[in-house]
N, C-alpha and C positions, 0 to 999 in steps of 0.2 A: 504494500500500500504506500502511496506517495506521502511524504512527510508534509504536515500542514505548515502554513506560513509561521504559525506561532512556535512550532517545534524548531523550525529552521532558525528563527530569530533567537530562541533560547540557546541553541547550540552555538551560534555565532558569538553570543554574549559570553557563554562559558569559556570559549577558546581565548577570549581576550585577557582573562585573568587566571587566578588559581582555580584548580578543579573544585567542584562543589564537595563539601563534606556531607556524607550521608546522614550523620547524626545531626548536624546543624540544619540540613534541609528538612529532616523529620520534625525537629523542634519547631521550625517555622510553620510548617504545614499543620501540625497538630495544634499549635497555639492559635493559628488563624481560625481553624474549625471550631475549637473550643470557645473562642470569643464570639463567633457567629451564632453558635448555638445558645450561648448564655446571655449575651448582651445585645445581639442583633447586629445587622450589617452596618448601620450608621456609626456604631461605636467601635467597629472593627477597622480601625485606621492602621496605617503603617506604623505610626508611633506606638499604638497599643500592642500590635503584634510584636514589635521589636522589644518592648518592655516585658511582655509576657514570656517570650522565648529566650530572653537574655542574649539577643543577637543584634548587631548594629543595623541601623536603618540603611547604611551604605551597602552592607552585604545584601539586604533584601532588594534594594533597588538595582543592584548589579545582576541579580539572578532572575528577576521578574520584570517584564517590560511595563507592567501596570499593576495597580492594586486589584483591578478586576481579574487579571490573569492569575494573580496569587490566590484570590478567593476561589476561583474555579479549580485550581490545582489542589487547594486544600479540600474542597468538596470531593474531587476525584480520588484523592488519597483516602478519605473516609469511605467512599463508595467501594473501593477495592476490598475493604474489610466487611462493611455492612451488607453489600449486595455484590458478592464476588461473581465474576463471570464463570459459568459452569464449564468444567473441563473433563468430566467423566459421565458415562451413561449414554444411552441412545438419544438422538436428537429431541424426541418428544419429551422424554424424562428431564433432559437438561433445561428445556424451555419452561416446563411446568415448575421445576425447582426454582429457576431464576424469577419467574413471574410471582411465585408465592413469596419469595424473599423480598422482592421489590414492594409488593403490596403491604407486607408487614412493616417494612422500613418507612413507607409513606405515612404510617399512622403516628410516628414519633417525630423527634427533632430532625431526622434526616429529611423528611418531607418538607418541613417548614424551611429548612436551610436551602434545599434545592429550589423551592419557589422564590425565595428571597434573592438567591444568586442570579437566577434567570431574570428576575425583575430589575436587579441592579444593572445587569448587562444592557438590557433594553433601554432603561432610563438614561444610562450614560452614553451609549453609542447609537441608539435608535434601532438596534437589531440584536438578535441572540446569536449572531454569527460566531462571536468569540467563544461563547459557551459550547456551541456545536463543535468548533475546531478543537478545543482543548479537552472537552469531556465526552460529548455524545458520539462524535464520529468514531472514536476508537471502540466504544462499547457496542454501538450499532453495527459496525462492520463485523465484529465477532459473532453477534447474534444472527446476522444475515448468513454467515457461513454455516451456522448450525441449521438454520431453516433450509438452506440449499442442500445440505447433506441429507436432511430428512426427506426432501422431495426426491432426491436421487435414489435413496434406498427404499422408497415407497412407504415409509412410516408416516409421512405427511402427505395427505391427498389434496390439500388446498392448491388450486391452480394459481397462476400469476407469479409475478416477480417477488423475491423474498422481501424486498423493501416495503412493498404494499402490505404484505402479511405482517411484518414487524410493526408497521405503523398502525394497523388495525388493532393489534393487541395493546401495545404500549401507549398509543394515542388515546385509546378508550380509557385506559387506567388513569392516565394523567388528567384527562378531561373530567372524569368523574371526581377525581381528587380535588382539582382546582375549584370546581363549582359545587362540591358537596352533594352530588347526586347519589343519594343512598350510600350507606357505608360500604367501603371496600372490604370484602370478606374473602377468606380462603375459598369458600364455595363459589363465589362469583368469579374469582380468578380462574378456578378450574373449568367452570362452564365456558368462560370466555375463550380460554385456550382451546378447548374441544370444539367450540363453534367455529373458530377461525382456522385452526390447523386441519380439522377433519382427520384426526389421527387414525391409523390402522387399528383394528380391534385389539391386537396384541401389543400395541405400542405403549 
């Protein structure tokens, strides 16, 4: 997959100075997410993140092109643990597991932070492109590969391109979450996956 503009910019920045410290990067990302979850985005400034993580503002500015990019990366870091991309099982089982985990995560702080980060990107830049480039593109591409594998082995009978199938599932979940259209439950998630994927009986 081609690297995004954001990834390319970050790589260029990293080459100009000293290599990133994994421990320092983790401290910054975890501090940013903790502040977003506890105090809200307005209070999650670079100053606040630097103080919370005990890392200089200069280091943060050197490693991230903008505050929004840092907030998105902090959310992505949390998502890798809260809603990990499935890497075992057949395609239908992997999608069911991921959808179930995502629905559960939406009910808590993860859902609130996700919505806040997207809103921040749109209010600051006029679009959610940055969020897509740094967060959604990577995860969406992985899930499209799983859907395509299921169509190839016959466990997923849904016709059409994988992107449309993905959007039908995750777009529905996010739409219902944002507008509060009935509670998102595990039963609803399972029914939605079955409705959209049309899985083989033994899948």
